[in-house]
C-alpha positions in Angstrom: -13.5 34.3 12.3 -17.2 32.3 10.4 -19.8 34.7 10.2 -23.5 33.1 10.2 -26.2 34.4 8.0 -29.9 33.6 8.3 -31.8 32.5 5.2 -35.2 30.9 7.0 -37.7 32.9 7.5 -38.1 32.9 11.0 -35.3 34.0 13.4 -33.0 31.6 15.1 -32.4 31.6 18.6 -29.8 29.3 20.1 -29.7 28.4 23.9 -27.0 30.9 24.5 -28.7 33.9 23.6 -27.3 34.4 20.3 -29.8 35.3 18.0 -29.6 35.5 13.7 -32.4 37.4 11.8 -33.8 36.4 9.1 -32.2 38.2 5.8 -34.4 36.1 3.4 -35.5 32.7 2.5 -34.2 29.8 1.0 -36.3 27.9 -0.7 -36.9 24.4 -2.7 -38.7 24.3 -6.1 -41.5 21.1 -6.4 -44.1 19.6 -8.2 -47.0 17.4 -7.2 -48.7 14.8 -9.3 -52.1 14.3 -9.6 -54.1 12.2 -6.2 -55.0 8.8 -6.4 -57.8 7.0 -5.2 -56.3 6.9 -1.9 -55.6 10.6 -1.4 -52.2 10.7 -2.3 -50.1 11.8 -4.2 -46.2 11.9 -5.0 -43.7 15.4 -4.6 -40.2 15.7 -6.8 -38.5 18.4 -5.5 -35.9 20.6 -7.8 -33.6 23.7 -7.5 -32.9 25.6 -3.9 -33.5 29.2 -4.5 -32.9 32.4 -2.8 -29.6 31.7 -1.7 -26.3 34.6 -2.4 -23.3 33.5 -4.2 -20.7 31.4 -1.7 -18.7 34.1 0.7 -15.1 33.0 1.9 -16.0 32.7 5.7 -19.6 32.5 6.0 -22.2 29.8 6.5 -25.9 30.7 5.5 -28.1 28.8 7.8 -31.3 26.9 6.1 -33.9 24.7 6.3 -32.9 21.2 6.6 -35.4 20.9 3.7 -32.8 23.1 2.0 -29.8 21.7 3.4 -30.8 18.4 2.2 -31.4 19.5 -1.6 -28.4 21.4 -1.6 -24.6 20.3 -2.5 -23.4 23.6 -1.3 -20.8 23.0 1.4 -22.0 26.3 3.2 -25.1 25.6 4.8 -26.5 24.6 8.0 -30.0 24.4 9.7 -31.2 24.4 13.0 -30.4 21.2 15.6 -34.2 21.0 16.1 -34.4 17.2 16.7 -31.2 17.4 19.2 -32.4 16.5 23.3 -31.0 20.2 24.0 -33.3 21.8 22.1 -35.5 24.4 24.3 -39.2 24.0 23.8 -42.3 26.3 25.5 -45.6 24.6 26.8 -47.2 23.7 23.4 -43.8 21.9 22.3 -42.7 25.0 19.8 -39.0 25.6 19.7 -37.5 28.3 22.2 -34.0 28.1 21.4 -31.7 25.2 19.4 -28.0 24.2 20.9 -26.1 24.5 17.3 -26.7 23.6 13.7 -26.1 20.1 12.1 -23.9 20.4 8.7 -23.2 18.4 6.0 -19.6 19.2 4.7 -18.9 22.3 5.8 -15.1 23.8 4.3 -14.9 27.6 5.5 
């Protein structure tokens, strides 16, 4: 059986009522250039920080940015752009139908 562990800074709620409390925060390091005359700068993303070592049978829930920046196969991100995502009257996400993944092999 697969176990999910949440490494986003907030609780993740699925549409079916399942909730995953945050156990830590995974982040992507970054560095910025100076702003140019058009008030624009560039960003360079670095290493992912704040994740535990891979564990058999465990999938880690992370932000989409962490998922994109990592080459790990044990990560998923909330499917916030899915049409079945539930939002409140202010457009804030209440729950998601599931997760997006890259190459999961648990």
